[in-house]
C-alpha atoms as one frame of an Amber mdcrd trajectory, in Angstrom:
protein
  -1.339  25.250  54.524  -0.430  22.345  52.133  -1.287  22.861  48.632  -2.980
  20.540  46.412  -1.036  18.769  43.642  -1.837  20.149  40.251  -4.115  17.871
  38.229  -2.817  17.003  34.866  -4.037  19.116  31.960  -6.971  17.338  30.008
  -6.740  17.301  26.161  -9.582  18.841  24.466 -11.059  16.874  21.325  -9.139
  19.383  19.060  -5.874  18.816  20.842  -6.427  14.807  20.505  -7.101  15.251
  16.797  -4.137  17.629  16.184  -1.821  15.319  17.804  -3.429  11.990  15.826
  -2.987  13.849  12.409   0.717  15.039  13.242   1.500  11.643  14.243   0.058
  10.209  11.022   2.040  12.789   9.273   5.152  11.865  10.628   4.831   8.106
  10.639   4.047   8.040   7.057   0.475   6.488   7.509  -0.978   8.943   4.934
   1.844   8.048   2.507   0.945   4.326   1.957   0.325   1.813  -1.045  -2.768
  -0.253  -0.982  -5.032  -2.521  -3.051  -8.744  -2.665  -2.543 -11.104  -5.157
  -4.091 -14.838  -4.858  -3.729 -17.526  -7.245  -5.060 -20.374  -4.986  -6.127
 -24.070  -5.953  -6.433 -23.719  -7.024  -9.758 -21.323  -9.501  -8.892 -18.289
  -7.662 -10.528 -15.129  -6.960  -8.781 -14.111  -3.274  -8.446 -10.350  -2.684
  -8.319  -8.669   0.283  -6.630  -4.787   0.595  -6.646  -2.850   3.254  -4.610
   1.053   3.202  -4.966   3.195   5.762  -2.898   6.121   7.240  -4.496   8.188
   5.791  -1.627   7.029   2.260  -2.540  10.192   0.062  -3.404  10.714   0.245
  -7.222   8.955   3.691  -7.652  12.226   5.532  -7.448  10.384   8.275  -5.462
   8.805   9.538  -8.567   5.155   9.923  -9.581   5.937   8.322 -12.913   7.647
   5.155 -11.066   4.290   4.945  -8.934   2.263   5.189 -11.810   4.122   2.404
 -13.813   3.714   0.036 -10.680  -0.205   1.008 -10.228  -0.741   0.293 -13.669
   0.978  -3.051 -13.701  -1.056  -4.026 -10.764  -4.306  -2.918 -12.095  -3.863
  -4.454 -15.480  -2.915  -7.812 -13.780  -5.972  -7.491 -11.338  -8.219  -6.467
 -13.908  -7.229  -9.525 -15.837  -7.743 -11.838 -13.151 -11.089 -10.390 -12.026
 -12.496  -9.761 -15.521 -16.337  -8.964 -15.770 -18.085 -12.219 -16.783 -19.850
 -11.716 -20.005 -23.430 -12.107 -19.932 -25.255 -14.809 -21.957 -28.664 -14.350
 -23.452
């Protein structure tokens, strides 16, 4: 009697999530720098800066990443300064 070919194992949702998290961790996706600018309801720009220690110029240290983040934040805050309300 011929045997049926084995069906491939179907991944569970948990297995898919585990693989995605592992891939993100090994690819450095979770360790990336970013800048986020959001215009809020009052018309003011909210600034969020994230700098990874692996960013060029950070030297692999928290202090280096902080210095880069502060410089970016200060420059963006100056550019998108809140507009003074006039009475």
